[in-house]
N, C-alpha and C positions, 0 to 999 in steps of 0.2 A: 815599697820593693819593689818594685817594676818602676820607680821616676825614673833613676836612672835610666835604665834601659830607654825609656820613651824622653829623654832629656828636659826631663819635667823639673819644676822646682819649688813641688809639692803636692802630694796624692788629689786626684782631682773629683775622686768620687766615696770623701769618705763624709762617712754615716753620721757624724757629729753636726748638729747644726750652725754650721756657717754662715757669720751672715754676709763674710766677703765675698762667697759663693753665688748671692742668694740674686733668681734669676726672675727676672719681674712679670710672669706673666701675664695677660690682660689682668685675667681675675687677681691674682698674687697683687697686682697693682692696682687697684680697688679698691683691697680692702685693706693696703697703708694704705692709699688719701682717705679710706674712712676712719683708721686706727686716728692720724692727724688729727686730722681734720676734730671728732670729737676727743680729742686730749686740750684742743688748745683752746676748743669753742666752752668747755667742760659742760659736756651734753650728757652728762648723768650717767647710766650703766651703758657697756657697748656690749655685742659678743661675736665672738668671733667662732666659726666652726669651717670641719672640715674632716675631711680620711683623715686614719692614722698615714702618715709618713706624708701628707700632701700639703708640708712646713710653713703647719702653723708655729713654733714655737720659732721657727727660724726668724719670721719674722716679729716678731717678740722682740727677739735678742737685738735685730736690727734697729724696730725701736728704742730700746735702750742705749741702743750701742749710740742712737744718733744725740741724747739725751738735751734735750727738752729743756729751755729756759724756765729755769723755776718749778722745772719739776722732777718732784722726789718720788722715785718708782719702789713702788714693791712687789716680793715677788711671792708668790706661793705655787710649786710645783706638786708638791705631796699633800692630794686633798683625798683620801683615807683616814680622816681623820673625827672626832667628833666636836662639837661646839667648842668647850675652854680651847682645845688645842688649838682649834682654827683662827681663836681671839691669838693667843701666845706668838702662834708663830706669827700674823700679820704686825705684833707689837714688836716682835723680835727683827724680823725683815725692815724697820720702821728705826729703830734703833733702839726703842724704847725696853727697860729694865723688865722681868718675866720669872725670873726664878724668886719661887713661894709666892704668888699669886691666885688671885681666886680669882672669876669670872669678872664679877663685880668691880674691882680694883683695878683687869687687865680695861673693864671696857672706858674705866673711868681716866687711867693713864691715856685711853685712845683719844678720847675728847679733848681734853687736853692739851696734846701733842696737833689734834685737827685745830682746835682754834687759833692757836702758838703758832705755828706756819701759815695762816691766813692772813691775819695779822702782818705777817712777814711777806707777803704777798708770794706762798708759795704755792704750790700745788702740789697734795702730797695721792699719787697713782695706785692703786691697786692691782696688781695685774694672776688674778686666780686661772693656772694651769689644770687642765686637765681636770677642769670643773663637772664633766659627764659626773663624776665618782661623786659629786655631791647629792644626798638626800634630798629632798623637798623643804623637809624641817633648817637642814642648811643655811638652805640657798635663799630661805624664809630670811634666816637671820642675817646674810650681808645685804638682805634686801633694809634690812632696819637700820644696819649700821649706815646708808645712807642717806637717811634721815636729819642727819649733822647736816645742815642745812644755812644758809643764810637769805634776806629775800629777794638777792642779785646770784647766787652759785652754791654750790656741794661746794661743801669741804674736802670732799674725796670723791675721785674719779674712780668707775669698778670697772674690770675689761674679763668679761664669760669670756673664755678659752676653751673650748673642751670636741668633744669627737661627734658628730651628726646624734647623738642618744642625746646626748644633750637638750638637743630641744624638743624630744615627745618629754621632757621630766616636767620642760618650762609649761610646754602645755598641759600640765595637769589643773584642777579648777581653783587648788589651793594657791594655786600663785601667778591668778589675773592678776593680782598687786605690781611683782616685777613683772611680767612681760610688759604690765601698760609703761614698765615704769625705760624701757629701755629703745632709747632712741640711735642708738646706729648697731644694724645688723649685717652683717656681710658672711659672706659662706664661702670659701677656697672649694672650686670647681677643679679636678683633674686637668694635666694639661691635654690640648690636643695632638693630632698627628707632626704637627708644624712647629708646634711647641716644645718637642718633646726633641726633636733636631734638635733646633737653636739652646735647648737647657743640657744635651750635651756638649755643643761646640761651644756652648758660652765657659760650659766648666773648665772643657779643653785649656781657655783663654786664658781665664784665670790665673789656670795652673804654671805658664809658661806659656803654650804649644797649642795652639789651634786644631796645628794640622802635623802634632805628632803621633796621632793613629787615622786610618781613610774608616768612617763610616758607611760601605754600599748600602743605600735604599734597601732592600731585603731586610739590608740586616738590623734599621732605621724602622723600620714597618713590622717587627717583630717585635722586637723590643716595646713598642709603643702598643703593641697587642699581649703581650705577657705582663705587665709592669700596669699596661689599664690608664697608664698619664699620673700615676703617683710618681712624684720623685724620689720617693725614697727603696720603694722597687726598684727604679731610673738604675739608682749611684752600686744597690744592689746586684744588676747584671752586668752594670761598664764594671764597676773592680773586676769582678772574676772574667769579663772578658779581657780586657787589659793583660791582668799577671797571666790567664791562657796563651793570648798572645806573644806576651815577653817571655813566655817555657818555649816555646815553639818557634821564638825567631820570626814573628810575622810584625806587621806595620798596615795589615788592610784587613778586617773585620766584614764577613758576609754573611744572609741568615742563616748558611748551616752549622756555622759556629753558634749564634745563639738560642737552634737549639739544642745542640750539643750541651752546651752548660745547663739552659733550662733543664735539661735531663737529669743534670749533675744535681743538681740542687732540688729537686724534686719537687720544685718551683709553686703547682698548685697548691698540690698538698700544705708546701713549709708556710704558705706567703699566703692564701686566697681560702681554701676551705676550711683552715680550720678556724681563721681569724670569723666567718661566716658564721660557722658552727656554735661557737661565742656567740657572736650576736641575735641567734636565733633563741638559743638556750637562755641568754636576759632576759629578753621580750615576748616570747612566747613558751612557756610551761611545755614539756614533752615535745615541741612539736621540729628541734632548731636541727637536731641529725638527722631526721628524714629530710632539709628539707638543702643542706649547705649544696649537697652536689650539683641538685636543681638550680641556687641560684649563684652555686659557680659558672655554672654553663652559660644559664642564663645573660651574666653580668660579661660572658667572651662574647656572646652573641651583641648582645647590646653595644660592645667597642668596637665591631666589625659593623656595624651596622653605622656607628657614628662616623668609621671612618670612610665606607661607602661614601655617604652620606654630601660629606664636603667634597668629595672628590664628583660627586653630581654637583655641585653648586659650584664647583670648578669649571664645570664644562658646562652649566649651564647660560656662561657670557656670551654662549657660541650663538644664542639662541637671540630676533631681534623681532622688533614691533613688525618688519613689513610680514617678515612669517607668521606671524599669527593673524594678524591681519587676513593674510592671503590664508589661510586656512578655515578664517570665519565666513570668507564669503564664499569656498567653497561647499561649508557648511551649507551657504544659505540657497547659493544655486540647489542643493538638492531638495530643500523645503520646496521652492518654487516648483520645481519635478513633482513630487510626489505632488503637490495642490493643484496644480495641470491635468495630471493624470486621476487624479481621485475626480476632480469638476467635468472630465469628459466622459469616467465611469457613471458615475453619475447620469450623465447626460443621455448614452446609450439607456440604461436600465429604465427610465424614466419612457424613450421612444417606443422598447418596448410592451411596456406598459400598455400604455395607451394601444399600442395595435393590437392585441392581447381582448385587452376591452373591449374594444370594435367589434373583434370577429367574434370575442361571446356572445353581446346582445344582436347582433346579423342570427347567429349562426338560430338565439335563441327564435327570431323572429320569423323565419323560415322556419319550424319546426311549426308553428299555429297555424301554419296556411295552407290550402288542399295541394294534392301531390302536384306538380310545378311538369312544364314541360323540360323535356330532357336540354332542350336549347336553354331558356329558361338556367336549369341549373351549373350550364356553364359560363351563362353571361356572369351570375352569381359569384361564380369561383377562382374566374378573369376576372373580378371586381374587388375580391378579396385581396389576393396574390397581385395583381396589377400588372395580371400580364393579358 
């Protein structure tokens, strides 16, 4: 809708997971490397997790698009199913007939298929997306599918992709055997402030013009704060920003415009509080609704802290070893002064005590003697005080 105004060839911030737009942050690059390695090495189970909108599906589609040599990919994206439906969906995606067959027949067909593909030198790989929706019993059945193996390799590679709740399910005692079979384990982290800026410019570049619109520093800061580094939320904010800019005839976006868009979208309630409340409801009975607002506020604070830490990390390069050594020398000098002062104080106290003891001893001796001449008393006082 606004592509013509900005002279772009395609929409830069579409919500559809398009591998052409994939930006490889440090975390995404690591995950893609692990996935490629795991498939090539037939590493058993692979686990990929990340928050909603973090880019998991985009990475999987990029993996599929690359079409590894001799890798046959099966994809399951609907996981709210029972055991028989899951096996049926797996067979169907691998091109096997499923109509009118029961679970035993489906498993037999799958087993025969996997053996045939292994004999041909092919590598069937199953991707189960949204795996957090699978129950513990279904995950156990998925593990049993991986029991099909030779002395040297698995007959089917399985990649579990899901939200962080999947890790909570896998932590259950009855899934110990499945956990032990996960050889590749990676989690997609949100983008940092610098990565958010690079991500936005990257998508504009792919869409036809990196400089089609200028995002001021404050605008980028606000986008990072409100999106918390989640790519899908960055797309939502930027899509509405560009639509608004086109309507107003602008090509420069400032921080105030971001605030206005966030207000129009009711962003916190629409994209954060609801999600958090649902998560709490699923994990803590009766406690979710009461904690959602606090968790949302806490998340905002944590994002701000991370941003500040990144700034401090950049500033820390100004400090050097000489400054640290100088501070250490000053501390040592103060310690020496304290030690010297304490020694002098102890000496003075000892001298006072010695004189007092001497005085007390002489006073005691004088009291036991007969009355002395006035002159002798005067001499005694002089001796004591050195006068």
